[in-house]
C-alpha positions as CSV (number, residue, x, y, z in Angstrom):
1,M,-30.1,29.3,53.4
2,N,-28.6,32.2,51.6
3,K,-24.8,32.3,51.7
4,V,-22.7,35.4,51.7
5,I,-19.1,35.0,50.5
6,Q,-16.6,37.8,50.6
7,R,-13.3,37.5,48.7
8,L,-11.0,40.5,49.3
9,K,-7.5,39.8,48.0
10,G,-4.6,42.2,48.7
11,C,-6.5,45.0,50.2
12,V,-7.8,46.5,53.5
13,T,-11.5,47.2,53.7
14,R,-12.6,49.5,56.5
15,V,-16.3,49.3,55.6
16,C,-17.4,46.2,53.8
17,F,-20.7,44.9,55.0
18,V,-23.3,42.5,53.6
19,M,-25.8,45.3,53.3
20,A,-23.4,48.1,52.3
21,A,-20.6,46.3,50.4
22,A,-18.4,49.4,50.2
23,L,-14.7,49.1,49.2
24,V,-12.1,51.8,49.8
25,P,-8.5,52.3,48.5
26,C,-6.3,49.8,50.2
27,A,-2.9,48.6,51.2
28,V,-1.4,45.2,50.6
29,L,-2.1,42.3,53.1
30,A,-0.1,39.2,53.6
31,A,-3.2,37.0,53.2
32,P,-6.6,37.5,51.6
33,F,-9.9,37.6,53.5
34,E,-12.1,34.9,52.0
35,V,-14.9,34.1,54.3
36,G,-18.4,32.8,53.7
37,V,-21.4,33.0,56.1
38,A,-24.9,31.6,56.1
39,P,-27.6,32.7,56.5
40,S,-27.4,36.3,55.2
41,R,-30.0,37.5,57.8
42,Y,-32.3,36.2,60.6
43,E,-35.9,37.1,61.0
44,L,-37.0,35.7,64.4
45,S,-39.8,36.1,66.9
46,A,-39.9,35.8,70.7
47,A,-42.0,36.6,73.7
48,A,-41.0,38.7,76.7
49,G,-39.1,36.5,79.2
50,S,-38.1,34.0,76.5
51,R,-34.7,33.0,75.0
52,V,-34.0,32.3,71.4
53,G,-30.7,30.8,70.1
54,Q,-29.4,30.6,66.6
55,V,-26.3,29.3,64.7
56,L,-24.3,31.2,62.2
57,D,-22.3,29.0,59.8
58,V,-18.8,30.5,59.1
59,Q,-16.4,29.1,56.6
60,N,-12.9,30.0,55.6
61,M,-13.0,29.8,51.8
62,G,-9.3,30.4,51.3
63,S,-6.1,28.4,51.4
64,S,-4.6,30.1,54.4
65,A,-5.6,30.1,58.1
66,V,-7.6,33.1,59.2
67,E,-8.3,34.7,62.6
68,L,-11.6,36.5,63.0
69,S,-13.3,38.7,65.5
70,V,-17.0,38.3,66.3
71,R,-19.1,41.1,67.8
72,T,-22.4,42.9,67.6
73,L,-23.2,46.4,66.3
74,D,-26.2,48.7,66.4
75,W,-27.3,50.0,63.0
76,T,-29.7,52.4,61.4
77,Y,-31.3,52.5,57.9
78,S,-32.6,55.8,56.5
79,P,-35.6,56.3,54.2
80,E,-33.1,57.1,51.5
81,G,-31.5,53.6,51.9
82,Q,-28.3,54.7,53.8
83,I,-27.0,52.4,56.4
84,G,-25.1,53.4,59.5
85,Y,-23.1,51.2,62.0
86,H,-22.5,52.1,65.6
87,D,-20.1,50.8,68.2
88,E,-22.0,52.6,71.0
89,L,-25.3,51.5,72.2
90,L,-28.1,53.5,70.6
91,P,-31.1,54.5,72.6
92,G,-33.4,51.5,73.1
93,S,-30.6,49.1,71.9
94,C,-31.3,45.4,72.5
95,R,-27.6,44.4,72.2
96,P,-27.4,43.9,76.0
97,W,-29.8,41.0,75.5
98,V,-27.3,39.2,73.1
99,T,-24.7,36.6,74.2
100,L,-22.1,35.5,71.7
101,E,-20.6,32.0,72.1
102,R,-17.1,33.6,71.4
103,R,-15.6,36.8,70.3
104,S,-12.7,35.4,68.3
105,L,-12.5,32.5,65.9
106,K,-9.6,30.7,64.2
107,L,-10.3,28.8,61.0
108,G,-7.9,26.7,59.0
109,P,-8.0,26.5,55.2
110,Q,-11.5,25.6,54.0
111,E,-12.6,25.0,57.6
112,R,-16.2,25.5,58.5
113,R,-17.5,26.1,62.0
114,A,-20.9,26.9,63.7
115,M,-20.9,30.1,65.8
116,R,-23.8,30.3,68.2
117,F,-25.5,33.3,69.7
118,Q,-28.5,33.8,72.0
119,V,-31.0,36.6,72.6
120,E,-32.5,36.6,76.1
121,V,-35.6,38.9,76.1
122,P,-36.3,40.5,79.5
123,S,-39.5,39.5,81.2
124,G,-40.8,43.2,81.1
125,A,-39.9,43.9,77.5
126,E,-42.5,45.8,75.6
127,R,-43.7,44.9,72.1
128,Q,-41.0,46.0,69.7
129,E,-38.5,44.8,67.1
130,C,-35.0,44.1,68.4
131,R,-32.4,44.7,65.6
132,F,-28.7,44.3,65.7
133,M,-25.8,43.0,63.5
134,V,-23.6,40.0,64.1
135,V,-20.2,41.1,62.6
136,I,-17.4,38.8,61.4
137,E,-14.1,40.6,60.9
138,G,-10.7,39.7,59.7
139,V,-8.2,40.8,62.3
140,E,-4.7,42.0,61.3
141,P,-2.0,40.2,63.3
142,A,-0.8,43.3,65.1
143,Y,-4.3,43.8,66.6
144,Q,-5.2,40.2,67.5
145,A,-4.0,40.4,71.1
146,L,-5.9,43.6,71.6
147,V,-9.1,42.1,70.3
148,R,-8.8,39.1,72.6
149,E,-8.2,41.3,75.6
150,R,-10.7,44.2,75.0
151,G,-12.8,43.3,72.0
152,M,-13.0,45.0,68.6
153,A,-13.5,48.6,67.8
154,L,-15.0,50.0,64.6
155,Q,-12.0,52.2,63.8
156,L,-9.4,49.4,64.0
157,P,-8.0,48.3,60.6
158,V,-9.3,44.9,59.4
159,S,-8.9,42.8,56.3
160,G,-12.6,42.5,55.7
161,R,-16.0,42.6,57.4
162,I,-19.3,40.8,57.0
163,A,-22.3,41.9,58.9
164,V,-25.4,39.8,59.3
165,A,-28.7,41.5,60.3
166,V,-30.8,39.9,63.1
167,Y,-34.4,41.0,63.5
168,V,-36.4,39.7,66.6
169,A,-40.1,40.5,66.7
170,V,-40.9,40.7,70.4
171,G,-44.5,40.3,71.6
172,G,-46.0,40.1,68.2
173,A,-44.4,43.1,66.6
174,A,-45.2,43.3,62.9
175,P,-45.1,45.6,59.9
176,K,-48.2,47.3,58.5
177,L,-47.4,48.5,55.0
178,V,-49.6,51.1,53.3
179,L,-49.3,51.8,49.5
180,Q,-49.2,55.6,49.0
181,D,-48.3,56.0,45.3
182,A,-46.9,54.5,42.2
183,V,-45.2,57.3,40.3
184,V,-42.1,58.6,38.4
185,R,-39.8,60.5,40.8
186,E,-36.2,61.6,41.1
187,H,-34.3,58.7,42.8
188,Q,-30.6,58.4,43.1
189,G,-30.0,61.1,40.6
190,R,-32.4,60.1,37.9
191,R,-36.1,60.0,37.2
192,Q,-37.5,56.5,37.5
193,P,-40.7,54.6,38.4
194,V,-41.0,54.0,42.1
195,I,-43.5,52.5,44.6
196,V,-44.1,54.8,47.6
197,V,-44.8,52.8,50.8
198,R,-45.3,53.8,54.4
199,N,-44.8,51.4,57.4
200,E,-47.3,52.1,60.1
201,G,-46.3,49.0,62.1
202,D,-43.7,48.3,64.8
203,A,-41.4,46.0,62.8
204,H,-39.7,46.2,59.4
205,G,-41.3,45.0,56.2
206,R,-40.3,44.2,52.7
207,L,-42.1,44.2,49.3
208,S,-42.0,41.3,46.9
209,G,-43.9,40.2,43.8
210,A,-43.8,41.7,40.3
211,L,-45.8,44.0,38.0
212,D,-46.7,43.2,34.3
213,V,-45.5,46.2,32.3
214,R,-46.4,47.1,28.7
215,A,-44.9,49.9,26.6
216,T,-46.8,51.8,23.9
217,D,-45.0,49.7,21.2
218,G,-46.4,46.5,22.7
219,R,-43.2,45.3,24.3
220,Q,-43.6,43.7,27.8
221,Q,-41.5,43.2,30.9
222,E,-41.9,42.2,34.5
223,W,-40.8,44.9,37.0
224,T,-40.0,44.1,40.6
225,P,-39.6,46.5,43.5
226,E,-36.4,47.0,45.5
227,S,-36.6,44.5,48.4
228,T,-34.7,46.5,51.0
229,P,-36.3,47.0,54.5
230,I,-38.9,49.6,55.3
231,M,-38.4,50.4,59.0
232,P,-41.3,51.3,61.4
233,G,-42.5,54.8,60.8
234,Q,-40.7,55.2,57.5
235,T,-42.0,56.3,54.1
236,R,-39.8,55.0,51.4
237,Q,-39.8,55.2,47.6
238,L,-38.6,51.9,46.2
239,P,-37.5,51.8,42.6
240,L,-38.9,49.3,40.1
241,S,-36.5,47.5,37.8
242,P,-36.9,44.7,35.1
243,R,-36.7,41.1,36.3
244,A,-33.4,39.5,35.3
245,D,-33.7,36.9,32.6
246,E,-31.3,34.0,33.3
247,G,-29.1,36.4,35.3
248,V,-29.0,39.0,32.6
249,M,-30.7,42.4,33.4
250,P,-32.7,43.6,30.3
251,E,-32.8,47.2,29.2
252,T,-35.6,49.0,30.9
253,L,-38.6,49.9,28.7
254,S,-38.8,53.5,27.8
255,L,-41.6,55.5,29.3
256,P,-44.6,55.8,29.1
257,V,-45.6,52.4,30.2
258,K,-48.7,50.8,31.9
259,A,-48.2,48.5,34.9
260,S,-50.5,46.2,36.8
261,G,-50.2,43.4,39.3
262,L,-49.9,42.4,42.9
263,L,-47.0,43.4,45.2
264,D,-46.8,41.3,48.4
265,W,-45.6,42.1,51.9
266,E,-45.5,40.0,55.1
267,D,-49.2,40.3,56.0
268,G,-50.9,41.2,52.8
269,S,-50.6,42.5,49.2
270,F,-51.4,45.6,47.1
271,R,-53.1,45.7,43.8
272,V,-51.3,48.2,41.6
273,E,-52.7,49.8,38.4
274,A,-50.5,52.6,37.2
275,E,-49.2,54.5,34.3
276,F,-45.7,55.8,34.5
277,R,-44.9,58.8,32.3
């Protein structure tokens, strides 16, 4: 299982999620937030009227005791790759189906504990993908009593946050990815090769695999697509980047290049033959 470890020493992080990982200017804390969780996401399936339970492994990686809050959030992911988090229930939210074993957790130094949660799908639920985040947050001492009494609120100051995405495909919900283009486009402020993909299904999908790329001078690389989710109904342009070599990212070949190979998704693959100029 993938493990996410967050080490935030001496600062307050108001938005610091697994998928967003954003740090903001901060004030000094008495203790660091050093927490690891596994896995980094869940991709589950369930039928209407069924119940599915899972366990999240949470570990205090630090040398001081830590008190954590546990809750769920709704979230959105835009075609541009921007993530949004929501305390309030969004239309169609499945968070009312979710039961957490506890909403606060105390861990001693280096202590590890399993945190269980359960999704109970209503008997009349339609085919869909249920999506939510399980959020682990470091609670500042001044707010611990409030959290125990009323639960956490997104605006309360915390020492750190980790959010774990949970996807539950209900009634056979599945992605259906369609390759639309392989082209050079403006992306994140610069022109770069991208794969344009549309999801015509009713669950998220992801691309994997690699393309063999050859420059005009004969140099070669493998390029892989960004593996972030493509939500139902979205058309996304996913940048291609060189595969890391022993953890080191090589310099991208200069255009023009020719690329060929297979890119995979959950229920199929695309043959790509392209020239990027």
